[in-house]
C-alpha positions in Angstrom: -13.4 -106.0 -115.2 -11.7 -109.4 -114.6 -11.3 -108.4 -111.0 -14.9 -107.3 -110.6 -16.2 -110.6 -112.1 -14.0 -112.6 -109.9 -15.1 -110.8 -106.6 -18.9 -111.2 -107.7 -18.3 -115.0 -108.2 -16.7 -115.4 -104.8 -18.6 -116.7 -101.9 -18.9 -114.6 -98.5 -16.3 -116.9 -96.8 -13.9 -116.7 -99.7 -14.3 -112.9 -99.6 -13.7 -112.9 -95.9 -10.4 -115.1 -96.3 -9.1 -112.9 -99.2 -7.4 -110.3 -97.2 -5.4 -112.9 -95.3 -4.2 -114.7 -98.4 -0.8 -112.7 -98.4 0.7 -114.5 -101.4 -2.0 -113.3 -103.6 -1.6 -109.7 -103.3 1.9 -109.2 -101.8 4.8 -107.3 -103.7 7.5 -109.4 -105.1 10.1 -108.1 -102.4 7.5 -109.3 -99.6 7.7 -113.0 -100.6 10.4 -115.3 -99.1 12.8 -116.5 -101.8 13.0 -120.1 -102.8 16.1 -122.2 -102.4 18.5 -123.1 -99.4 19.3 -119.9 -97.2 19.5 -119.2 -93.5 18.9 -115.3 -93.5 16.7 -113.2 -95.4 17.3 -109.7 -95.3 14.6 -107.3 -96.5 16.2 -103.8 -97.3 13.6 -101.0 -98.0 12.8 -97.5 -97.7 10.3 -96.2 -95.0 6.9 -97.6 -95.5 7.8 -100.3 -98.2 6.2 -102.9 -96.5 9.0 -104.4 -94.6 7.1 -105.0 -91.3 4.2 -106.6 -93.0 6.6 -109.0 -94.9 8.2 -109.8 -91.8 4.9 -110.6 -89.8 3.4 -112.5 -92.8 6.5 -114.7 -93.0 6.1 -115.6 -89.5 2.6 -116.6 -90.2 3.9 -118.8 -93.1 6.3 -120.7 -90.8 3.8 -121.2 -87.8 0.4 -121.9 -89.3 -0.4 -125.4 -90.6 -3.3 -126.5 -92.9 -5.9 -126.0 -90.2 -5.8 -123.7 -86.9 -4.6 -126.6 -84.7 -2.2 -128.1 -87.3 1.5 -127.5 -86.7 3.7 -125.6 -89.0 7.3 -125.6 -89.6 8.2 -123.3 -86.8 7.5 -124.2 -83.2 9.9 -121.9 -81.2 10.4 -118.4 -82.3 12.3 -115.3 -81.3 11.1 -111.8 -82.1 13.8 -109.4 -81.7 13.6 -105.5 -81.9 15.5 -102.7 -80.5 13.5 -102.5 -77.5 10.7 -104.6 -76.0 8.2 -101.9 -76.7 9.0 -101.8 -80.3 8.6 -105.5 -80.4 5.2 -105.1 -78.7 4.2 -102.1 -80.6 5.3 -102.6 -84.0 6.0 -106.4 -84.7 3.0 -107.7 -82.6 0.4 -105.3 -82.1 1.1 -102.8 -84.9 -1.0 -102.1 -88.0 1.2 -104.4 -89.8 2.0 -106.7 -87.0 1.6 -110.5 -86.5 -1.8 -110.0 -84.8 -3.3 -107.6 -87.5 -2.1 -109.9 -90.3 -3.7 -113.1 -88.7 -7.2 -114.4 -89.4 -9.3 -114.6 -86.1 -9.4 -118.4 -86.1 -5.6 -118.7 -86.0 -4.8 -115.4 -84.0 -2.2 -116.2 -81.1 -2.7 -114.8 -77.8 -0.3 -112.2 -76.6 0.9 -112.6 -72.8 2.4 -109.3 -72.1 3.6 -110.4 -68.5 5.6 -113.3 -70.2 6.4 -111.3 -73.5 5.1 -114.5 -75.4 2.9 -115.1 -78.3 1.0 -118.4 -78.0 -0.7 -120.1 -80.9 -3.4 -122.7 -80.6 -1.3 -125.2 -82.5 1.4 -125.0 -79.7 3.9 -122.7 -81.5 5.3 -119.9 -79.1 7.2 -116.8 -79.9 9.4 -114.9 -77.3 9.9 -111.3 -77.4 13.5 -109.8 -76.9 15.2 -106.4 -76.8 18.3 -106.0 -78.5 19.7 -103.7 -75.7 19.9 -107.1 -73.7 21.8 -109.6 -75.8 22.3 -111.9 -72.8 18.6 -112.6 -72.6 19.3 -114.6 -75.8 21.7 -116.9 -73.9 20.1 -120.0 -73.0 16.8 -120.0 -75.0 16.8 -121.9 -78.3 14.8 -121.4 -81.6 14.0 -122.8 -85.1 12.8 -119.4 -86.6 13.4 -115.8 -85.8 12.5 -112.3 -87.0 14.7 -109.4 -86.4 13.4 -105.9 -87.1 15.5 -102.8 -87.7 18.7 -104.6 -87.1 20.8 -101.6 -88.7 19.6 -99.3 -85.9 20.2 -101.6 -82.9 22.6 -100.0 -80.3 24.4 -103.4 -79.5 23.7 -105.0 -82.9 26.9 -107.1 -82.8 26.3 -108.7 -79.5 22.6 -109.3 -80.1 23.2 -110.7 -83.6 25.7 -113.0 -82.3 23.7 -114.4 -79.5 20.8 -114.8 -81.9 22.9 -117.0 -84.0 23.8 -119.2 -81.1 20.3 -119.7 -80.2 19.1 -120.7 -83.8 19.8 -124.4 -83.3 16.4 -126.2 -83.2 14.9 -128.2 -86.2 16.6 -129.2 -89.6 16.6 -125.8 -91.0 16.6 -122.7 -88.7 16.0 -119.5 -90.3 15.8 -115.7 -89.7 14.1 -112.9 -91.4 15.7 -109.5 -91.2 13.7 -106.4 -91.9 15.5 -103.0 -91.8 16.1 -99.7 -93.4 19.8 -99.9 -94.6 22.5 -98.1 -92.6 26.3 -98.6 -93.1 26.9 -100.6 -90.0 29.4 -103.4 -89.9 26.9 -106.3 -88.8 24.5 -105.5 -91.6 27.3 -105.3 -94.2 28.9 -108.5 -93.0 25.5 -110.2 -92.9 24.8 -109.3 -96.6 28.3 -110.8 -97.6 27.5 -114.2 -95.9 26.8 -116.8 -98.6 23.8 -118.2 -96.7 22.2 -114.8 -96.8 19.4 -113.7 -99.6 18.0 -110.4 -99.9 15.1 -108.4 -101.2 15.0 -104.6 -101.9 12.3 -102.0 -102.4 12.0 -98.4 -102.2 9.0 -96.6 -100.4 7.4 -95.9 -103.8 7.0 -99.8 -104.4 4.2 -99.8 -101.7 2.6 -96.3 -102.6 -0.8 -97.9 -103.0 -0.8 -98.3 -99.1 0.6 -94.8 -98.4 -0.9 -91.4 -98.1 -0.3 -89.5 -101.4 0.6 -86.4 -99.4 3.2 -88.4 -97.5 5.2 -89.4 -100.6 4.8 -85.9 -102.2 6.2 -84.2 -99.2 9.2 -86.4 -98.7 10.2 -86.8 -102.2 10.0 -83.0 -102.7 12.3 -82.5 -99.5 14.6 -85.5 -99.7 14.7 -86.8 -103.3 18.3 -86.8 -104.6 19.9 -86.5 -101.1 21.8 -89.1 -99.4 19.2 -89.2 -96.7 16.6 -89.8 -99.3 18.6 -92.6 -100.9 18.8 -94.5 -97.6 15.5 -93.8 -96.2 13.4 -93.7 -99.2 15.2 -95.7 -101.7 16.5 -98.3 -99.3 19.9 -98.1 -100.6 22.9 -99.2 -98.5 25.3 -96.3 -98.6 29.0 -96.9 -98.2 29.8 -93.7 -96.3 28.1 -91.0 -94.2 27.9 -87.6 -96.3 30.9 -85.6 -95.3 32.5 -88.3 -93.1 36.1 -87.5 -92.3 37.0 -91.1 -92.7 36.1 -93.6 -95.5 35.7 -97.2 -95.5 37.9 -97.6 -98.7 40.4 -95.6 -97.0 40.6 -97.5 -93.8 40.8 -100.8 -95.7 43.8 -99.5 -97.7 45.5 -98.7 -94.4 45.0 -102.2 -92.8 48.2 -104.1 -92.0 48.7 -107.8 -90.8 51.0 -106.9 -88.1 52.8 -104.0 -86.6 56.5 -103.5 -86.6 58.6 -103.0 -83.4 57.0 -100.0 -81.7 58.8 -97.2 -79.5 55.6 -96.4 -77.5 52.3 -98.0 -76.9 49.4 -96.4 -74.8 46.0 -97.4 -73.9 43.4 -94.6 -74.4 40.2 -94.4 -72.6 36.8 -92.5 -73.1 35.2 -93.4 -69.7 31.7 -94.2 -69.5 29.8 -91.8 -67.1 27.0 -94.3 -66.3 26.5 -98.0 -66.2 23.6 -100.3 -67.2 22.5 -102.2 -70.4 21.7 -99.0 -72.4 24.5 -96.8 -71.1 27.3 -95.4 -73.3 30.3 -97.8 -73.8 33.8 -97.2 -72.3 35.9 -96.8 -75.3 39.3 -98.5 -74.9 41.7 -98.3 -77.8 45.2 -99.8 -77.9 47.7 -98.0 -80.2 51.5 -97.8 -80.7 53.9 -95.7 -82.7 57.4 -95.8 -84.5 59.1 -92.5 -83.6 62.3 -92.9 -85.6 63.7 -90.0 -87.9 62.1 -86.7 -88.8 58.7 -86.0 -87.2 57.0 -86.5 -90.7 58.1 -90.2 -90.8 56.6 -91.0 -87.6 54.0 -93.8 -88.0 51.0 -95.0 -85.6 49.3 -98.4 -85.5 46.0 -99.0 -83.9 46.5 -102.5 -82.2 43.3 -103.5 -80.8 39.9 -102.3 -79.5 39.0 -103.5 -75.9 35.8 -101.2 -75.6 33.3 -102.5 -73.0 29.7 -101.4 -72.6 27.0 -101.9 -69.8 29.5 -102.4 -67.0 30.3 -100.6 -63.9 33.5 -98.3 -63.3 35.4 -101.1 -61.6 34.8 -103.5 -64.4 36.0 -101.1 -67.2 38.9 -100.1 -65.1 40.0 -103.7 -64.9 39.6 -104.1 -68.7 42.0 -100.9 -69.1 44.6 -102.6 -66.8 44.2 -105.9 -68.8 44.9 -104.2 -72.1 47.8 -102.4 -70.6 49.4 -105.5 -69.3 48.4 -107.5 -72.5 50.4 -105.0 -74.9 53.0 -103.9 -72.5 51.7 -100.1 -72.8 54.0 -97.5 -71.4 50.8 -95.2 -70.3 47.1 -94.9 -69.9 45.6 -91.8 -71.4 42.1 -91.0 -70.2 39.7 -88.1 -70.8 38.7 -86.9 -67.2 36.2 -84.1 -68.2 33.5 -85.8 -66.3 35.2 -88.4 -64.3 37.8 -86.0 -62.5 40.2 -87.9 -60.3 37.8 -90.9 -60.2 39.4 -92.4 -63.4 43.0 -92.3 -62.0 41.9 -93.4 -58.6 40.1 -96.5 -60.1 43.0 -97.5 -62.0 45.4 -97.3 -59.2 43.3 -99.4 -57.0 44.2 -102.2 -59.3 47.7 -101.2 -60.3 49.3 -98.5 -58.1 52.3 -98.0 -60.2 50.6 -97.6 -63.7 51.7 -94.7 -65.7 48.7 -92.5 -66.2 48.0 -89.2 -68.1 44.9 -87.2 -67.7 43.5 -85.3 -70.6 40.8 -82.8 -70.8 38.5 -82.1 -73.8 38.3 -78.3 -74.4 37.2 -78.6 -78.0 34.5 -80.4 -79.9 34.9 -84.1 -80.9 35.0 -83.2 -84.6 37.7 -80.5 -84.0 39.9 -82.9 -82.1 39.4 -85.6 -84.5 40.3 -83.6 -87.6 44.3 -83.6 -87.0 44.1 -87.3 -86.6 42.0 -87.8 -89.8 44.9 -85.6 -91.6 47.4 -88.2 -90.4 45.3 -91.0 -91.9 45.1 -89.1 -95.3 48.9 -88.9 -95.1 49.1 -92.7 -94.7 50.6 -92.3 -91.4 48.1 -94.4 -89.2 47.6 -98.0 -89.8 45.1 -100.6 -88.4 45.3 -104.2 -87.6 42.6 -106.6 -88.2 39.7 -106.9 -86.0 38.6 -103.1 -85.7 35.3 -103.3 -87.5 33.3 -101.6 -84.8 35.8 -98.9 -84.4 36.0 -98.3 -88.3 32.3 -98.4 -88.4 32.1 -95.4 -85.8 35.0 -93.7 -87.7 33.0 -93.7 -90.9 30.0 -92.0 -89.3 31.9 -89.1 -87.9 31.2 -86.2 -90.2 32.0 -82.6 -90.2 28.6 -81.7 -88.8 29.0 -84.3 -85.9 28.7 -87.9 -85.4 25.9 -89.4 -87.4 25.7 -92.8 -85.7 23.8 -94.1 -82.7 24.8 -93.0 -79.2 28.1 -91.6 -78.5 31.4 -92.2 -80.6 33.2 -93.7 -77.6 35.7 -95.7 -79.6 36.5 -92.9 -81.9 37.1 -90.6 -78.8 39.6 -93.1 -77.4 41.1 -93.4 -80.7 41.7 -89.8 -81.1 43.3 -89.4 -77.7 45.6 -92.2 -78.5 46.9 -90.7 -81.7 47.1 -87.1 -80.2 49.3 -88.7 -77.3 51.6 -90.8 -79.6 51.9 -88.4 -82.6 50.4 -85.0 -82.5 51.5 -83.7 -79.2 55.1 -85.0 -79.2 55.4 -83.6 -82.7 54.0 -80.1 -81.6 56.4 -80.0 -78.7 59.4 -81.1 -80.8 58.6 -78.1 -83.1 58.5 -75.5 -80.3 61.4 -73.0 -80.8 64.0 -73.3 -77.9 64.1 -70.7 -75.3 67.0 -68.1 -75.9 69.9 -68.2 -73.3 70.4 -65.1 -71.3 
């Protein structure tokens, strides 16, 4: 009754303005927190209104009291997983910036320049998380990062964004994402200057099709996927993961002892380019004194590279070999054949090289290595967050993360070479003399 009376008393102009007064009808999780913060992370289920919240926050930062009046923000970055997603979701989408903005304040989208231009002089530039280097050079006072947890090169893109947020007195970023257990998101949420909002899909049910909610709740309610995608809960481990984050934390050591053997294991990239798989490069060593069951392995470093050509990653392998004084390079050659060894020998003709062939699936190869972790016979040095992130997404049904588990593949080859293969050979019965 009160609402109907209010609507009847409003002028035509006021009625036309009402849809654009976001703070009047927004959900609590869609309104920016007060206080001193640098990053605002909106965690939510599918359809919880994250995109609308991000678009409206950009409006609130750019717009002044009148269409030509300046707002707080003048130079902005809009980052999505791809340029197409920035354009189709963040800018031109049903809940994007253009749809949220009243006609007299609506910016102009210049697709050729990948820029949004407001009449008051503010400018937003679109970036793809696949191309972190594009963020090297520009500088901003405000940014909106959408679906950070699914960016393939999240760590690199996020780091480059932080260096570019350097204009104004109080540069800020809004992150809208469905939660996934990735290192960059976990670390962001633990940062003191980060604040967060949270909402399940159900919170925005008034703007969603009833059949959608009924169907997805019936299918996914109570499952881990439902908790992540509908309830917006950041899960600590993938269901059925053969490694767990808490387990890896317990196995971390500050430094390795004197090692009897060190290897550099390589899972070569079969292609190059910004969106290509990484070349997994893992350095590990082992103490091989005493009985086989007492042998211990130590993962020393992750030197993985991505988006580079064969000669570049080969140089990275040789550099790791020299840095740690490794005894041998171990490389999977299923797809590269003799190319891998030839590349390495072009740089260092005398390098020790062992070719290995994958005759079984990734999970089957990884399970004996995971068993060594359960026996507390493999330890990690600090600085292996991205490797550990991939490990915690390796499940019995396969890899649950984005792309290929290049780092895990290299790790598995390293531990096989250091512990499992020598141990199996040592246990073979000796041939009988005749």
